[in-house]
Every structure is written in C-alpha cells, then in structure tokens.
C-alpha positions as CSV (number, residue, x, y, z in Angstrom):
1,H,0.2,-0.1,-0.1
2,V,1.2,3.6,-0.8
3,P,0.1,6.6,0.9
4,I,-1.7,8.9,-1.2
5,L,0.8,11.9,-0.7
6,V,3.6,9.8,-2.3
7,L,1.5,9.1,-5.8
8,L,0.6,12.8,-5.6
9,L,4.9,13.3,-5.1
10,L,5.5,11.3,-7.7
11,G,2.4,13.2,-9.8
12,A,4.0,15.9,-9.5
13,A,7.9,14.9,-10.4
14,L,6.2,13.3,-13.9
15,G,4.2,16.7,-14.2
16,A,7.9,17.9,-15.6
17,T,8.2,17.8,-19.2
18,D,11.4,18.1,-21.3
19,P,11.4,21.7,-23.1
20,I,15.0,21.1,-24.8
21,G,14.3,17.8,-25.9
22,I,10.8,18.6,-27.7
23,K,12.4,21.8,-29.3
24,G,15.7,20.0,-31.3
25,V,12.5,18.0,-32.3
26,L,11.0,20.3,-33.4
27,S,13.3,22.6,-35.4
28,S,15.2,19.7,-37.1
29,I,11.3,19.3,-39.0
30,R,10.6,23.0,-39.3
31,A,7.4,23.1,-37.0
32,P,5.5,26.1,-37.3
33,H,7.1,28.8,-34.8
34,H,3.5,29.5,-33.0
35,L,3.8,25.3,-31.6
36,I,7.4,25.5,-30.7
37,V,6.8,28.9,-28.7
38,K,3.5,27.1,-27.5
39,L,5.4,24.3,-26.4
40,E,8.7,25.7,-24.7
41,G,6.9,27.9,-23.0
42,E,3.9,25.6,-21.5
43,S,6.5,23.2,-20.8
44,L,8.9,26.2,-18.6
45,F,6.1,27.4,-16.6
46,N,4.8,24.1,-16.4
47,D,8.1,22.2,-14.9
48,A,8.3,25.7,-12.7
49,M,4.6,24.1,-11.1
50,C,5.3,21.1,-10.8
51,I,8.9,21.7,-9.1
52,A,7.2,23.9,-6.6
53,L,4.3,21.5,-6.0
54,F,6.7,18.4,-5.2
55,M,8.7,21.3,-3.0
56,T,5.6,21.6,-0.8
57,L,4.6,18.0,-1.5
58,L,8.4,16.8,0.3
59,N,7.7,18.8,3.1
60,V,5.0,17.8,4.2
61,L,5.8,14.1,3.6
62,Q,9.4,14.8,6.1
63,G,7.1,15.5,8.9
64,E,5.3,19.4,8.8
65,H,1.9,19.1,9.3
66,F,-0.1,19.4,6.1
67,S,-2.8,22.7,6.2
68,L,-4.3,23.6,2.7
69,V,-4.4,27.2,3.2
70,A,-0.8,27.2,4.3
71,T,0.1,24.7,1.6
72,L,-1.9,27.7,-1.0
73,E,-0.1,30.5,0.8
74,A,3.2,28.8,0.5
75,L,2.7,28.4,-3.9
76,L,1.4,32.4,-4.0
77,Y,4.5,33.2,-1.7
78,E,6.5,31.2,-4.2
79,I,5.3,32.4,-7.8
80,V,4.6,35.8,-6.4
81,V,8.5,36.3,-5.2
82,A,9.6,34.6,-8.1
83,V,8.1,36.9,-10.6
84,G,9.0,40.2,-8.3
85,I,12.9,38.2,-9.1
86,G,12.3,37.6,-12.6
87,W,11.1,40.9,-13.4
88,A,13.8,42.9,-11.6
89,F,16.8,40.8,-13.2
90,G,15.0,41.2,-17.0
91,I,14.9,44.9,-16.2
92,G,18.2,45.3,-14.6
93,T,19.7,42.9,-17.5
94,L,18.3,44.8,-20.4
95,R,19.9,48.0,-18.9
96,L,23.3,46.4,-19.0
97,L,22.8,45.3,-22.6
98,R,22.5,48.8,-23.4
99,G,25.6,50.0,-25.1
100,K,28.6,49.1,-26.5
101,H,29.7,45.3,-25.5
102,E,32.0,42.2,-26.2
103,M,30.2,39.3,-28.2
104,E,32.0,37.9,-24.6
105,S,30.4,40.0,-22.2
106,L,26.8,40.3,-24.1
107,I,27.3,36.2,-23.2
108,L,28.2,36.9,-19.3
109,T,25.0,39.5,-19.1
110,T,22.9,36.6,-20.3
111,A,24.6,34.0,-18.0
112,L,24.0,36.7,-15.1
113,L,20.5,36.4,-15.6
114,A,20.2,33.1,-15.7
115,S,22.9,33.0,-12.5
116,G,21.7,35.5,-10.8
117,A,17.8,35.3,-10.8
118,Y,18.2,31.3,-9.7
119,L,20.4,32.1,-7.5
120,V,18.7,35.3,-5.4
121,A,14.8,33.2,-6.0
122,L,16.3,30.0,-3.8
123,F,17.9,32.3,-1.3
124,A,14.2,34.0,-1.0
125,H,12.6,30.5,-0.8
126,A,11.2,31.1,-4.2
127,S,10.4,29.0,-7.5
128,A,14.0,29.8,-8.9
129,P,12.5,28.1,-12.7
130,I,9.5,31.0,-12.2
131,A,12.4,33.5,-11.6
132,C,14.4,32.3,-14.4
133,V,11.8,32.3,-17.2
134,I,9.9,35.5,-16.3
135,G,13.5,37.0,-16.9
136,G,14.2,35.6,-19.9
137,L,10.8,36.4,-21.5
138,I,11.2,40.2,-20.4
139,V,14.1,40.2,-22.4
140,G,13.4,38.0,-24.7
141,N,11.1,40.4,-25.7
142,K,13.2,43.9,-25.6
143,W,16.9,43.3,-26.7
144,K,16.1,43.0,-30.7
145,E,15.0,47.0,-29.6
146,I,18.9,47.7,-28.1
147,R,20.9,44.9,-29.7
148,E,22.0,44.2,-33.8
149,E,20.5,40.7,-35.2
150,R,23.8,39.6,-35.5
151,E,25.0,39.6,-32.0
152,I,21.3,38.2,-30.9
153,R,22.0,35.2,-33.5
154,E,25.8,34.9,-32.0
155,V,24.4,34.6,-27.9
156,N,22.0,32.6,-29.3
157,H,24.0,30.0,-30.7
158,F,26.1,29.8,-27.2
159,W,22.9,29.4,-25.6
160,H,21.6,26.4,-28.1
161,T,25.2,24.5,-27.7
162,V,24.4,24.7,-23.9
163,E,21.0,23.5,-24.2
164,G,22.8,20.5,-26.3
165,I,25.0,20.1,-23.5
166,I,22.9,19.9,-20.7
167,N,20.6,17.2,-23.1
168,S,23.2,15.0,-23.3
169,F,23.9,14.6,-19.5
170,L,20.3,13.9,-19.0
171,F,20.3,11.1,-21.8
172,T,23.3,9.9,-19.7
173,L,21.4,10.5,-16.4
174,I,18.7,8.0,-17.6
175,G,20.7,5.2,-19.1
176,L,22.5,5.1,-15.3
177,E,19.3,4.4,-14.1
178,L,19.4,0.7,-15.6
179,F,22.6,-0.2,-12.7
180,I,20.3,0.7,-9.6
181,L,16.8,-0.3,-11.0
182,D,15.3,-4.2,-10.1
183,L,12.6,-4.1,-12.5
184,N,10.3,-6.9,-12.6
185,F,6.5,-7.4,-14.1
186,S,4.4,-6.0,-11.7
187,L,7.2,-2.2,-12.3
188,I,6.8,-2.8,-15.4
189,L,3.3,-2.8,-15.8
190,G,2.8,0.3,-13.3
191,G,5.1,2.1,-15.5
192,I,3.8,1.3,-18.6
193,V,0.2,2.2,-16.9
194,A,1.5,5.4,-15.5
195,F,2.7,7.0,-18.9
196,F,-0.8,6.0,-20.3
197,I,-2.7,8.3,-16.9
198,L,0.2,11.4,-18.2
199,H,-0.2,11.6,-21.6
200,I,-4.5,11.4,-21.3
201,S,-4.5,13.8,-18.5
202,R,-2.6,15.9,-20.9
203,F,-5.1,15.9,-23.5
204,A,-7.8,16.8,-21.2
205,A,-6.2,19.5,-19.7
206,N,-5.1,21.3,-23.1
207,F,-8.8,20.2,-24.2
208,M,-9.9,22.2,-21.9
209,S,-8.0,24.9,-22.1
210,F,-9.0,26.0,-25.8
211,A,-12.5,25.6,-24.4
212,F,-12.3,28.7,-22.4
213,F,-10.7,30.7,-25.3
214,P,-13.3,29.5,-28.4
215,T,-11.3,32.0,-30.9
216,M,-8.5,29.8,-30.1
217,R,-10.8,26.9,-31.6
218,K,-11.6,28.5,-34.6
219,T,-7.8,29.1,-36.2
220,K,-6.8,26.8,-39.1
221,S,-4.5,24.9,-37.0
222,Y,-6.8,24.2,-34.0
223,N,-6.5,20.3,-34.6
224,G,-3.4,20.5,-34.9
225,S,-2.1,22.6,-31.4
226,L,-4.4,20.3,-30.4
227,T,-2.8,16.7,-30.3
228,I,1.3,18.2,-30.9
229,L,0.7,19.7,-28.2
230,S,-0.8,16.9,-26.1
231,W,1.3,14.7,-28.1
232,G,4.5,17.3,-27.7
233,G,4.9,16.6,-23.2
234,V,8.2,13.9,-23.4
235,R,9.2,13.4,-19.5
236,G,12.6,14.1,-19.5
237,G,15.4,14.9,-16.9
238,I,13.6,16.9,-14.2
239,S,11.3,14.2,-13.4
240,L,14.7,11.8,-12.5
241,A,16.1,14.3,-11.1
242,L,13.5,15.2,-8.5
243,I,13.3,11.4,-8.1
244,L,17.1,10.5,-7.7
245,A,17.5,13.6,-5.2
246,V,14.9,12.4,-2.6
247,A,14.3,8.4,-3.0
248,N,16.5,7.9,-0.3
249,I,14.7,10.3,2.4
250,P,14.0,8.1,5.4
251,A,9.6,8.9,4.9
252,L,10.3,7.6,1.3
253,S,13.0,4.7,1.0
254,P,9.8,2.2,1.2
255,Y,9.0,3.3,-1.5
256,S,11.8,4.4,-4.1
257,S,11.8,1.2,-6.0
258,I,8.6,2.2,-7.1
259,L,9.3,6.1,-7.1
260,I,12.2,5.4,-9.6
261,G,11.0,2.3,-11.9
262,Y,7.5,4.0,-12.5
263,T,9.6,7.5,-13.5
264,F,12.2,5.8,-15.7
265,I,9.2,3.2,-17.2
266,S,7.4,6.8,-17.9
267,V,10.3,8.9,-19.5
268,L,11.8,5.8,-21.2
269,L,8.0,4.9,-23.0
270,S,7.7,9.2,-23.1
271,G,10.8,9.9,-25.1
272,V,10.7,6.9,-27.4
273,V,7.0,7.2,-28.6
274,C,6.2,10.3,-28.1
275,G,9.8,11.7,-29.1
276,L,10.6,9.9,-32.1
277,G,6.6,9.4,-32.8
278,L,6.2,13.6,-33.1
279,P,7.7,14.0,-36.6
280,A,5.1,11.3,-38.1
281,V,2.2,13.0,-35.8
282,M,3.7,16.8,-37.2
283,N,3.1,15.6,-41.1
284,A,-0.4,14.4,-39.9
285,F,-1.2,17.3,-40.0
286,Y,1.8,19.8,-41.2
287,Y,1.9,18.3,-45.2
288,N,5.5,17.1,-46.0
289,P,5.6,16.4,-49.5
290,N,8.9,14.3,-48.5
291,E,7.1,11.7,-46.1
292,E,7.7,8.1,-46.1
293,T,5.5,5.9,-47.8
294,E,6.9,2.5,-47.9
295,G,7.9,0.0,-44.7
296,L,7.3,0.5,-40.9
297,K,7.8,4.0,-40.7
298,G,4.8,4.4,-43.9
299,F,2.8,2.3,-41.9
300,Y,3.7,4.8,-38.9
301,Q,2.7,7.9,-40.9
302,K,-0.7,6.1,-42.6
303,L,-1.7,5.7,-39.1
304,C,-1.0,8.7,-37.7
305,H,-3.2,10.9,-40.6
306,K,-6.1,9.1,-39.2
307,M,-5.7,11.1,-36.3
308,N,-6.5,14.0,-38.9
309,R,-10.2,13.4,-38.5
310,R,-11.0,16.5,-40.7
311,G,-8.3,16.4,-43.6
312,F,-6.6,19.4,-42.9
313,Q,-3.6,19.8,-43.5
314,Y,-1.0,22.4,-43.7
315,I,2.2,23.9,-44.5
316,V,4.4,26.4,-43.3
317,G,6.6,29.5,-45.1
318,E,7.0,32.9,-44.6
319,D,5.7,35.8,-46.7
320,A,7.6,38.6,-48.2
321,L,8.3,40.3,-44.7
322,G,9.1,37.4,-42.7
323,R,6.2,36.3,-41.2
324,E,4.7,32.9,-40.8
325,T,2.4,31.9,-43.2
326,I,0.0,28.4,-42.9
327,T,-1.6,27.6,-46.1
328,I,-3.9,25.1,-46.1
329,F,-2.7,22.2,-48.2
330,N,-5.0,20.6,-51.1
331,P,-4.3,17.7,-53.4
332,D,-6.2,19.8,-56.3
333,V,-6.2,23.8,-55.2
334,I,-3.4,25.6,-52.7
335,V,-5.2,28.3,-51.6
336,D,-2.5,31.1,-49.7
337,Q,-4.1,32.1,-45.6
338,K,-2.2,33.4,-43.4
339,T,-1.9,32.1,-39.7
340,E,-4.4,34.0,-36.7
341,D,-1.5,31.9,-33.9
C-alpha cells in the first residue's frame, strides 16, 4: 500500500516535461514557430509549477503539519516572489545590455541573468525556474530593440550549445538508471499505466484550456495544435532528477523502487513513443511532400494521418516580410491564408 501523498509526489515529478528535447525535435522538422513557442512556454511554466508543488509535498512528507491554506499560501509566495525577482533581473539585464559590448560580455550578461535570478530566488525560498523564465521573457521580448540581429544570433548559438550539452547529460542519467533498477513485471506494468494516465491527463488539460478560449478553436490549425501540444509532453531528466534526489529520504525509502521504477519507465516510454513519434504526428497535420510511404515508417505515418479526421493539412512558410504563414494544403488547389495564431 502506497500513501496518497507519495503518489501525489510522484505525479508532481512526472508532470515536469523536457523543453530542450522537444525544441530540438520540432526545429529539425521545421515545425511552425507558434507551436514551438507554445510548447516551450508551456513546458517551462509547467516545470516551475511542478517543482514548486513537489517541494511543498516533500515538506509535508518530512513531517510538517499539512494545511491546505498554508500549502496554497506557500505556493502563492513562491510564484509571486519569483515573478518579482525575475522581473527585476530582466529589467536590470536590459539596462546592462545597452551601449557598446563585446560578444563575451553579452554572453556573460545573459549568464548573469540566468544564474543570478536562480540564486536569489533560492535564497528567498521562491521558485527559481519561474524567476529565470520571467527574466528571460522580459529580455527576449525587448533586446531586439537595443542589440543587432547578428549579436542576438551569436548569443542564441551559445545557449543552444549549452542546451545540447545539458541534454546529453540528462539522457546519460537515464541510461545510468538501468544499473540501479530492479525491474519486475508489476513495476513495468505500473510504469506503462502511469505513462498512459500522464498523457491522457495532458490531452484532457489541453482540451479544457482550449475550451476556455473559443477564438483559438476557430483558427485553421486548431486540430494540429491540440494534438501536437498533447503529444509533445515528453518527460525527461527533470523528473528523474527530482525522484533521485529524494528517493533515499527516510520517509520515502520504503517506496524508492516504485518511485524510481515508475519514473524511469514513464520517461523512457515518453521519449521513445512521443519523442520519436512526434515528426510523424506533425506530418499528419502539416504537409511534408517527402514523408515516408513504405515500410514501418510509412505504416506509422498512415496511422497518424487517421488522427486528422477532418482532413486538414497545412504547409508552413514565410511571406515577403518574413512572417510565418500557414497555407491550407489541398491536393488539387493550394489556397494561401495567413496564420491567425
């Protein structure tokens, strides 16, 4: 028998997604920019909320008295203070970015934003990921007005390299899990069930989110956005890191095999099924003239096309001003329409 609080802790850890891996997959298949932004933004804020909830539940499991009001107050404090810290660092970083700079100083300034906001948020017992996200959003929305495109591109290349290095470490961590897991049938079955529950819940949450905004359901790419956002919730190293960090705590050690096993299997299935299958799901809604038609890949592609019941497909492109366009694909006639997303 596993206590409900332990299961809630597991759910909070598994709720965290992997924005780095998904961005890499979507960029490689030239996904629409609006989808990449939605997935990245949702994933970053989702991870921050999951980490805050995870730490709150962990404090309760370690002996603190549980109170719903106190728990909500703690979560609200973490979020509000983190937003304030991120805003302050974002504004301060924009001021530092003005004027003449060498490329090295630009990179170090953005590194100061990330590390400084994170450390101050930790010191204030606030959500460090939320602070970093808010600071990044402020700088990312404004620095095109004060820096040249070439400079921004070079800084982005640096951080893309950092992303790749971190991503390789995360997947190495997943591989090392095999050496400490004692897998058995019940553990594997439980992990598979957890994987399906995770992604059914994600689809339901996305569907309800779209339901609150009727105008979004009227856009051309609504069906594709809903399906790809739901499919794109790939779990990764954050979930594993959270569980591994607490598995040996006395209150959780009796359930460590379940926590680690379920997390590992869910992350593995998520990466294989959702991560590797995302390009095919993408092509089910966004037309790719070079898609596979033969063999196993062709069969999988045809299976994914059946998800697109209305038959809408789109071609992603750009207009003369460089703005993204989504063209409705028709085998006989191609009608150009601008995206409303």
